[in-house]
N, C-alpha and C positions, 0 to 999 in steps of 0.2 A: 666805770672807774671805782665806784663804791665797793663793789664785790671784790676787787683786787685789793683795796685798801683794808677791807675787813678781814680777807683771808690769810694774808700774811702778817706775821706778828712784828715785823720790823716797821709796819706803818701804823700810825696812830691817828684816829679821827677825833680824838680829845686831846686837850693839853696833858702832859704827863710831867712827873717830878724830874728834878735834875738828875736823879739816879733811877733808871728804869730796869728793875730786876724782873726777868722772865724766867719762869721755872717750867722745865719740861715735865710734863705730867703724863706723857705716853706710856704705854705698857711696859717698855723695858726699864724706863726710869721709875715708874711706880713700883715695879718688883724690886727695885734697888734702894727704895726708901724715899722717893721723890715726894710722897704724901706727907711723910714725917718732917721732911725738910720744909715743904711748904706751910705746914702747920707751925713750925718753929718761927719761919719768916712772919707769918701772921701775927703771932703772939709777941714777937720783938717789936715789930713795927706798929702793931695796933690797927692794921688794915686787912682788908681781904683782896681778893683777886680784882683787878679792875679799880682799884681805889689808890688815892694818893695821901700820903701823911699831911696833916693840917699845915706843918711849915713848908710844904711843897718840896721836900728833899727826896722822898721815895714814892714810887709807884710800883705795884706789885702786879704782875701780869701772868697768866697761864698760857704756856706755849706748847705747841705742837712739836713733833720730833725734829730735832737739830742736827741730826745726823752723828751724833757722838754716844751711841748706846752703849758701846763698850767702855765709856768713861762715866756712866750713870752713878748717882744722880747728878744732873748738872743744871746751871742756869747761865743766862746771858746777861751781861751788864751793859746797858745802853747800846745793844745790838752789835757790840764789837767784842767785847772781852768774855771768853767762856771761863767759866769756873767748874771743874769737874770733881768726881769722887767726893761730893759734899757730904759733910757731917754737921751737926749743930755747932761744933766748935769752929769749923771753917766759915760758916756763916756768920757767926759772932765776929770772927777776925774781919771778914769782908765788910760788914757794916761798920766796925770801928774804923777802917781805913777810909771808908766813904763820908764819914761824919766831919 
């Protein structure tokens, strides 16, 4: 069971914040700027992958392919809402909505 729980990014073995943001960093997304998007998120939230903000509001995760390569770079919010064609401005808008 542990192997399954740690393989899929939708399962968490540790508590996560109210808003879990999973950034796809597979090659297609990386080529389209996912690493820059991830860095922008790390700077804005003050946390790295696998960490949660002190207020418990945000957890940042690194994810494997989510099957939306044509819409890269992308992230998944709470395993339900996909946000695609990300830019730093779109990330800022998303974080403002979630606060």
